[in-house]
N, C-alpha and C positions, 0 to 999 in steps of 0.2 A: 657490578653495574648489573646481572642479572637478579639480583632483589631486591634491587629497587626497582624495574620495571615488572616486577609479578608480585609489588608491594599490593596488601590488599587492604580495604579501609574498612573499618570494622564499624559495626553500627553505632558505636556508642561517638566515633567519630560526627558518622553522616545526622545524627540526633543533633550535636552539640552545634554542627555546620544551619541546620536549619534553625535552630533555635537563634542563635548570634546572628543571624542575616537580618533582612526588613520585611515585616511578616506579609502576608496575601492575604486576602478579601477570603474568609473560609464560608464559601457559602451554598457550594456544590449537594445535591444528594441524589440517590439513586437513580430519583426518572430524569434528573438534570443528566447523570452523567449518562444513563439510557438513550437520551435525546443527544447526547453528543455522540455516543458509539453511532446511534443510526444514520445523523447528520453526515458521518464521514463513511459509512458504509455505503448505504442506499444515496447514492452520489451520482457522480460522471457513469459507474460500471452498469447498474440498472439502466439506465439510459441512453446507455452508447453502446458499452460493449458486449455486452447480452446477446446484442442482435449479431456480431462480428463471429462469437460464437457457436452460435444457436447454426449459420449459416458452413460452417467447420463440423462439425459435431451433429446434426439433427436432432432433434426431440430429447438423445440421449444424453445433452450435453444437461439436463435437469441433473442427471445423475452425478455430474462429474460436482455441481454444485453441492450438491451433499458431502462428494469424496474428501473435496477441498475446504467445506465447514468442518468433515469429521477431522481434519489435521488441523484449522484453527482450536478444535476443543481442545485437546491438549495442550497446545502452545497456550493458550488463555486461560487455563488451568494451571498453569506453570507461574504466568504473569500473574494469575491472582495469589499466588501464595508469598512471590516477591513481595506483591503490593502492599500485601497484610504485613507484612514482615519489615520492610524499608515504605514508609507511607512519606516519602519527599517525591519532588519531583526529576525528570532524568530517565525513567522509565529503563527499557534495558542499558541502556548506559552503566547506571545505578546498580542495577543488579551484577553485569559483568564487574563492577569494581569490589563489590564482594565478595565474589566468586571465584573470579579467577585475573584478580589482579588488575594493575593500572595501565597496560599494554594493551591487553584486550579491551577494557574499558573503554580506552581511547578508540581503538578499533571500532568499537558496535558508538560510540559514541560519533563517528567520522560516518558511518553506515546511515546511522539514524539520518545524520544530515539529509545522507542521497537519497535517504525514503522519504521524507517529509516534504524539500525542498521538491525533486521532481515530480513528487505525486500533483503536486500542487499545480508546477509548471503544465502538468497533461492535463489538468481537470480546469486549468483556466484557458486553454485553448480550447478545449470541449466547450466550456461554458459559451466562451464568445462566437463559436458557429451556434450554437443554440439560440446566443440573443440578439445576432445578425439575420437568422430565420424569423424568427419574433419578430422583430421590429419590419421586416419586409410585409408581413401579412396585415400591420395597421396601416403601409403601407410608406413607410419611410426606410431610406436605401442607402446605406453605407458602402461607401465608395471602397471598393475590390482591393484596392493598395491600400486600403486603413484597414482590412480586414482579415491581412494574412499574413505569415512568414514572408519573408523575401525570393526563399529558393523554393517556393511553388512556381511563383512566375519568372522567374530566372528558366525554372526545368521546363515550363510550359515553352516557355519562347523557343530553349534550344529545339525543343521537341515539333516545334512546327519547323523550323530552319532544315531542320533533317528528315523528316515525317511528310511534313504538307498540314496542310489545316487538317483533311478528315481524318486524320490520326488522335484528333484531340476528342477527349472526351468530355463530362458535365464540368466535371474539377478542372481541369487541363482550359477549357474556353474563361472560366473565371483568375485562371494565374495569368491568362494569357491578356486580359481586359487589365487587371490590374497592373502589367508590363506596361501596357501600349499606353497608358490611361496616368500614369503615376508622374507627378511634376518629377521633376529634375535638379541633381548637382551637377554640371558637367553634363556627361555620359550616363552618370550614374540613377538610377530610381531609385526613389522616394518610398519604399514600402515596408511596413511592419502592419504590428495586428493590436490596432491600438484599444477594443473592446476589453483582450485581456490584461494588459498595464492598467485599464482605470479600477477593473475589476477588484484586482489586487492590492491596488492604491486607497480603495474603497474601505476595502477589508481589513488590512493591516491598519486602518486608523480605528478600524469599528476595537480590535485587537487592544490597541493601543490603549484607548479608552477607559479598557476595564473586563473583568471575567460578569458581569453582571448585566452589561448590555451585551453580551456578546450571549450570556446566556438567553436571554429574552428572545433576541433575533434566532438562533437558533431553534429555539424551542418553537415555535413560531412557522417558523420554514419546516419542520417537520412535519407537525401537526399538517399543513396543508399537502404535502406531498405523500405522505403514509394515508392521505383522504386520496389523494384520485390514484393511487395506485392501488390501493384495495378495488377502485369503484373501476380499473380496468382488468382488474380481477374477476370479478363478478361480473361485470359487463360486458367483456369479452367471453365468457364462459358461454355466452348463448351463440355466439359466433361459433364455436370450437365443431371442426368437421373433424372427427377418430381416423377416418383416412387418412390424412396429414401428418398424424404418428407413425404409419406405414412405409418406409421402414424407419425404425427406433434409432438404428445406429445406422445408417448411410453408407459413411465411410468408415467403420470398425471401430474399432480400440484406438487407433493413430490417429482419427481424428477429431475423436472424442479428447484426447489428454496431448492432441498439439492446440489446445485451447487454452491451457493451464495458465498461462503470463496475463488472458482478456480474466476469467474466472478468478484467478487470484488475485487481481487489478481493483475485481468487486469487491471483496474482502478485508484489502487491506483499511486499516482505521480503527480498528478495535483495541489495536495496542495503544491508540493516541487517548487513552480514555486515561491511562496512566501514568502522563505525564499532569494530568491535572490535581496531581494527589494532595501538593501543598493550599489547594482552593477545595479540598474537601470537608465537610463538616466530619463526618468520620471514615476516613480513606481505609482506615482496616477492614471494617466491615461491608462499606458499601461500591468499591473498587470490587472485590471480587464478584460481588452479585451484580451489579451491571455490567461486568465480562461476558458473563455466561447469559443472561437475560436478553441483549442484545446480539449475541448468535444464533440463538435461537430466532429470536422475532428477524431475522435478517433470513436467514436459512431459508425459514419457511417460505418468507416475502419472494425469496428469490424462483426457489423452486416452483410456484405458484404460478407466476409471471412467468415463467420459461414456457411451460404446458400450454400455458393460455397463448402464449406468441404462437410456437410452434403448432398450435392445434388451428387457428387464426388462418394461416397462411403459412402455404406450406415454407421448410427450412431452406430455400432457393434460394427465395424472396428476399432472404434478411439478413443481405450484407448491403445493408444501410448503416448512416452513421446516427438514425433518430426513430431504433426502432416500433418502440413505442408509439409516435404518431404515427408513423408509417404503416402500421396494422389498419388502423382506421381508415385514413386515406384510400387504403387497397381495399375495403370493404365496403366506401363508400358512405362512412360518417363522418364529414371531413367537420362538423363542430366539433368533437370532442378530438379531434384530428388537432385542432388549435388550441383548444383547453387544455390538452398533453405538451406544447409545445411552450406557453407559457406554465408551468409547473417544473419543464423541465430547467429553466433558468433559477426557479426556484430555489430547486434542490441541488442541481450543482452549487450554487452559492453557499447551501448549508456545510457543501464535503470541504469548499476551499474554508472557510470560518476554520473548522474543526484543525486540519490542519496545518492552516497558518500559527492557531494556536499553540500549537505541538511542539514546533520549531526553537521558538523562545526559551520555550522551558526546558531543552537538552541544552542550548548555549548556555544557558544561563545557570544550571548547574557543571557541567563543565567548567564556566569561569572559578564558580564557590571554589572548585578544586585547583585552583591555577594554571590549572590545563588552557585556559583560554584567557587573553586579556581581560584582567579584572573590569573593565566598563560591560561586559556585557550581562555580570552579575548586577547592575545596576535598576534598583527598582522603585518608579517612580510615585515618589512624596505622596501627591496627589490619588493618583489611580489605581494605585498598587498592582501594577503591569512590571514584566522586564522590560522596561522603555526601550533602551538602547537595543537590545537582543532584538526586539519587534519591528523599529524600521531599518535594521539589517536584513532581516529575515524577506520584507517587502518587496529590497533593492534588489535581492538574491534571487526570489521568485519573479519580480515583474519583469525585469528586463532581459532577461534569457526567452520568458512567455510571446513576447511580441515580434522577438527574431530569430528564432527555431520551429521548425517543423516539428511535431507530435512524436511521431513515427519512431525520431531521439532518443527519446526519453520513455516511454512506454515499458520495455522490459526490464529496462535499469532499474525501476522501483523495485520490481519484483524480485532480482536480487539480493537488494539491501535489506527485504525485509526480512528474505528467507533465510539471511545469514544472521542478522539478528534474533531470528523465532528460534534456532536451530541453536544459541548459546544460551536463552533464556531457559528453553527446557534441561539442557545441559545441568544449569545452574540450579536448576533443583536437588540434582543428582548430587552437586558437589553441598548443598544445603543439608542432605539430610546424613552424608557422609563426616560433615564436620561439628554435625550436632545443632546449625543453625535450626535448622529446623522445628525444635522446639521451641525457640520464640516465635513462632508463624500463627497467626489468629487462624488461617485459612491455609489448608496442607490439603495437596495433591492425594486425592485418595491411592493411599497403597496395595499394592499388587504385588507379592515377590516375585521378581521376574528371575530370580536364579538359575530356572530352568526354561524358562518359556521364549526369552531370547533365542537360545541355541535351537530350540523347536521350531520355533517361528523361522529361523532360516533354512533350516532343512524340510520343510512345509513349501515353501517358496522354492527353492530349488524342484523340490517333490512337481509342481502346478507350471512350471515352465519345462520341465522334462515333458511333462504330460500334453501339455495343450499348445508350447509355443516352444520346442527345442530346434527347429529352426532357424528363427533369430541366432540361437547360439553357434551353429555350424555356420553360418553365415559370416561370422569372423573370422575362417581362415582365409577367404579370399580378400581380405584387409589390409593393407598394409598397414607398418607401425606407425608411419605419420598421420595418418587418416585416424586411426586408433586413437592417436595424443589430440589430435584435435576435437573431433567428434565423440568420444567414446570413452575419455579419462574419467568423466562425471560420474557415468555408470562404474566404472571400475572403483571410483571412492566410495561410491556408496553400498556395493558388496563390501570393501575393506573394512569398511565402518563400523559394519553391520556385524561382523567376525572381530572386530573390536570387543564392542559393545554384549558381544554374546561372553565372548571372554570375561571381561571386565562387572557383568552382571551376574556369573557363575561367583565369582571372587570376594563382592560385595552385596550381592545380595540388592542389586539397584531397584529401584521401583519401577515396573513396567511402561506405566501412562506417559509418563515425558522419554521412555525411551522410544515409543511409539511416536510420539511429537517428532522426535529428534529424526526417526527414519522416514515417517512420509514429508516431512519437508523437505528433506534431504533428495528423495525421490522426486521430490514435485523443480527441485531445484534444473535433475538431470535433465527435463526438458525446455528448458531454455538454450537458446542458440551459445555456443562456443565466443562469438564477440562479443554479445554482453558482458559476458565474464572477462574477457579481458580490458574494455573499459572501466568495467567496477575496479579490475586488479590497477590499472590505473590512478583511477581516485584513491586507492587505498593507499599506495604508493606516494602522490601527493600530501595524505593524511599524516604519512609516518616521518614526512621530511618536514611538516610543521611540527609536531611532535616533537621529534625530535631537536629542533632548532630553537624550540621555546616551551612546551609543556612538560619537556620532561626536566628544563633548567627550574621551572619555575612552581615545580608541583607542589601544595603543600606537605605531601608525606614525605617528600625528601626535603622539604624546609619547613619542618616545625613548628618552626621560630616567627614562620614569614607571616 
């Protein structure tokens, strides 16, 4: 059984399965891929979470964007090497199948389902908020009970009963309005987020009818929002007050790192480019280029716009969901604020489109391998898209987006993504060790980490001893249960570094993928333990599906099937 669980898929089998399957339209070039990448990255993150991140970390949050982008570059290089070696849909799932075997591939595939589906749920809820606000600017009012998750309304009603009307903030008052005005079935109020469900339905239809139509829509939306973002940067620069940048890091390093989830969410999406491999004209050449170009462009935009926002308005004022429009309202330029509100809807729509394109590609590839029902691999005879997988994706995203709060999903997205990123970086180390890298048309630049990984470990502890030793001595006052619940991830981080230092010395590991593993793992330690618990429950459900269906129907375990 052990051999079957960790049986790897060869490149020959992958290419054969791709050739035997119904072909998809190969129309994407570098410009299209970069456009899709920018559409995914420059979406809800820059239009919403950037404000919350700036509120927590101050102007120094711009440095966190650089740091997170730095982590993503190492991951992008690893993705690019895999994409140039294995030019098929499936992203990290397929890469793990080659490097680590079937069980790890399933785990990654299941994590990617969480990443793309949950990301789109979050983005669609954010889109709904912007859309409702935009319509109100035109005098069109959507009832409160048709534009929010029911829990918001129930919590607002409970709050007014317990604490009185004076305790309600603006959001609570809207929730109370929804509770009081909603139609009822018996005593149960009917409350749901209709715009969120509608936009997911429309995006699913667009993805269903073809990549060509999706490409055109994405390219147009990206051009619009990049133009407006550049206008914000250039126009906002004239209103920057350098005094707002002092202090640069008002809440210290902890305040900056506390925004890791929000900042990382803004970068999630560049890996979704790899799921379009079978629709690329030249995936082995174009995918690596597109990933790196996308990251560079988006990092420059993020850093510039963060400095402009925190320069125009003091960071303490940025705890809002629409920061780009807010800063112009704050300085009295209302017409620009209105334009930005409309553009935000366009920007977030393009992000929805890319995530909704990525999810069916993962399911299609897992189905080809026999790990999911064969229906998921169905290619539409006319549109040449994974039709059944696309429809299921629509239901999986649309229904939760109408009935659940955004808070429930945000950090879960980052957990699944970090997990996938780490295994992709580790997969490159395996490719080097096994000789698969010789077949790669693009390779992560090789720097021998034989000694450097261990030296880096020692230097890190020297820095801690010199500048932050009090944080280490504070562990003496913590009980074992608290350490297990809140500090176990940081312990795992240092243990992994020790293991990598030993293995790097023994096998001459390439330094850059190791840096990618360590940075992603460190960023994971900044996420809440409760999110990890939910993620582990999700993986447990996935393992049940695998052992009850995937293990039995796997093509590697049933070569004649």
